[in-house]
N, C-alpha and C positions, 0 to 999 in steps of 0.2 A: 375664387378660395370664398366668399362669404357664403356662395353657391353651395361649393361644395361640403361648406361648416352645417351647413342645415338641410344638408340629404341626410349626411351622418348621424346628424342631429333625430332626422326620420325613420330613420332605418334603428336607431338606438329605441326609439317608441313603440316602432312595434315590433320587435324580437322582446321585449320586457307584456308587451300587452300579450304576445303568443306562450309567452313563459307565464304569467298567471293563468291564460284559460286550458295549457296542461294541467297545472298545479292544482287547478279548482277541478278538473275530471279526475285527478288523481284521486284524491281529499276523497270527494265522490264516491267512489266504486270501493274503497278501501272500506267508508264507513258503510257502502251495501254489505259487503263482505261481515262486516265486524256483528250487523246486525243478525246476518242468518247463523253465524258461529254459538253468538250470543244466546239461539234459540235451540242451536243443539247440548250447548254447555248446561242449559234449561232443565234438558230432557235429562240429562248423564245426573245430576245430579240428585235431581228430585226418585229418581228411580233407582238411587242409591241402599233406599233404604225399606222396610214391610211396606208402609204406607205414600208410598210417591206417586208422583201423576205425571201428565203429560207435558212435551214440550218442544218438540220439532215445529219445523216453517212449513208455510208452501208460497206459490207467489203468481196463482193462478185463483181465478172469484167463483162466487160461487151463485146460483142461481137466486134473483132476491126473492121471490116470493116462495120458493120451497115446496113447490105446487107444477112443477113440471112430469107432461103426463110420464112419461119416461117412467114415473120412479114404480108405476105396476098400482096395483087396486091391492084391496084387504086381501088378496091370494098372494102378494111378494114376490108378485111375475115382470119382473123391470121390463119395458119393452112390451108386454104380454105374452113372454114364453109360457111355452107348458112344456110340462117334464111328463115322461111318461111315469116315475114312481120308480125308473131300478137302475137310474145313471148314479148312484153313491152306493149300487149295492155290495155290500162285502167292506164297505170303510168305516172305519170307527175313530169318531172325533172330539177329541176333549174340547168341550166352550170352554171359554173361562172367562167372567163377567169381574171385570176389574175392580177392584175395592168392595167397598161390602161392609156394614154395621158401624162400628166406630168412627172407619175409614172411609171419610164420605168423596173420598178424590178432590177434586178441584169444586167448583161452583162459581152458578153465574142466573142473574135471572129468578133469582126463588129455587134454583133444582141442583139437585149437585148431580156430580159425573155417575158417582155407583148407581143415580134409578136408572138413567140413560143408557148405559152402561147392560143392565140388568132387560132394561126393554128390547133391544136390540138382540143380547143375545136370547131371548125366549122367542122372538120369533124367529131367527135363523134357527134355532134348534126346531120349529115346527115347517120349516122348509126342506132343514136339509134329512129331519127323518119321512116327509114325504117324497124324496126325490130318494128313500133306500138307504140310507143313511143312519148307523146307530152311534146316540147322541148322550155323552157323560159328562153331568155339568160340574165346575167346580164351586159353583153355590146357583140354589135355585130360589133365594129369597137373599133378605137384606140380612146376613148374616156375616159376618169379619172371616175371612180364612185368610191366613200367612202365605206368603211366599213361595216358605218350604215347604204346607200343606199343600198348595198348588200342584206345584214340582211333585209331589212322594205320592200324590194322588194320581198325577196324569202316568207317568212313570210304571204304576203299578197300575195300569185299566189293559196294559193290551194293545191303547190307540194305535192308531197311524198316523193323525195329526193332531196337535193342539195348535186351538186359535184364540189369543186374547182381543179382550173387547177392551180398548178405553176409550178417551174422547181427550182432546190439547187444548192446554189455555195459553197463554203468552201475556207478560205482564206487561212487556216495553211494546207493542204497537197492536193497538184491535183491529188492524187491517190485518193480520196475516189468517190465512184460511187456507181449507183446503184438505183432504183423504192423505195420509199416509200409512204404508206398511213395513214394518220391518222382519226382518230372518235373524237369529242369531249366528255369530261363532265363523261367518264366513260359509254357512251352510248352502253346499248347491241346490240341495232340495226347496232348505228355504226361503231362496230366493227365487225357482220357479215360480213355488206358493204362490209367495207377497207379489211377482211384477205378474200373474195372472189374476190374481184378483185387484189388483191397479188398475188394471188395464180392463176390468169388467166394470168399476167405478167411474173410470175415463170412456169410455165407450158411451154411458150411460146417458154423459154431460148434467150428469146431476150434478157436480162440485167437479175444482180442477183437487187436480193429485200429482202427489211430489212423488218422482221415481222410490222405487224400493232401496233398502238403504242394512246393512249392517249393524247391528248394534249390539251390545256386549248387557241387553235385561236380561234378569234371573232370571224369569221363568224363560224365556226362549235361548237361553244360554245351558241351563242346566236339564233342558228336558230330553230325552233320550228318542223322540218321534221328531217327523218336520213338523217345524214351532213358525208359528207367525202373530206378531205384536200389530194389531191394529187401530192406528186412531184415528176416528170416525170425521174428525174436524175439531174446532176452534167452540170452546166455548166464551173466550175473551172475544169473538169476534158475535158482535150484535145479530147480523142476518144468519150464520152459522149456527149459534148457540139456540135462535127462533126455529131452522129447521131439525136439528135436532131434536126437539121438544115435541116436533109435529109426530104425530103416530104413523103418518103416509109417509113420511118423509124417510122415518124407520122401520119402515114392510121395504120400499123400491130402496136404500142400503143396505138391507138385506136380501135383500132376492140379489143386486149385486155382487154382493160378495160370494151369497152362493154359487152364484152363475161362475165367477171366476174359481171357487172350488171344481165346479165341475167339468171347465176347460181343462184344468192342469189334472184331475183324474182320469180322464178321458183322453191325453196326449201325452201321461207320465210313459216311459220305458217300462215293459213288464217284468 
């Protein structure tokens, strides 16, 4: 009888231990999920007004030194890919450097998002034009342009695609990092372009890249052409911020984005 009681006690003890393990695992899973949800909510809230900034998430890492050989050189060709100059002939692109003027966007390490956005936008412009595209800028210097004016300019331009350049920030977790591309309103064409750009960034191995996704951001939902909004990386992540401040990294990132646009343009249905 005593033996049976001891056996029963042991069984109960093991059941308690197993139960605790299961509960802890569930709680950890929910906490992880809530961090991602917080990041999504941060983006949605911050992008609601004229001066919004980014806030999405990624769970893969970037290179520590920001000097991978795949970044490309001053010519901006990721992986040293050379183009003929006609890959984007016939394509008109509106480039939108996020923020500007009184609207700094986010900031870190003595630099502002608006500066990085414009620096990358300028490199994109040069590369896109060298591939035969016509490029229209929503801003070419440190000027404040409202979201409504950006959309109006794009819609009146007769452009084929709209590409908005931003950097991310996440207050709650400095380890959050990575590139992400968004399209509006469930657009099939926007999704295809965002997927192509994301794949090019990911294939170059420059940084982690989260899957492209649809979000109701003003500029991608109110433009009438195929539109995407890119978050180049997180300024709240020290390593990624240092990379984003480097001219060579900006050139490499720009080359990846251009490759993504070329791949999309060449593979689209006529």
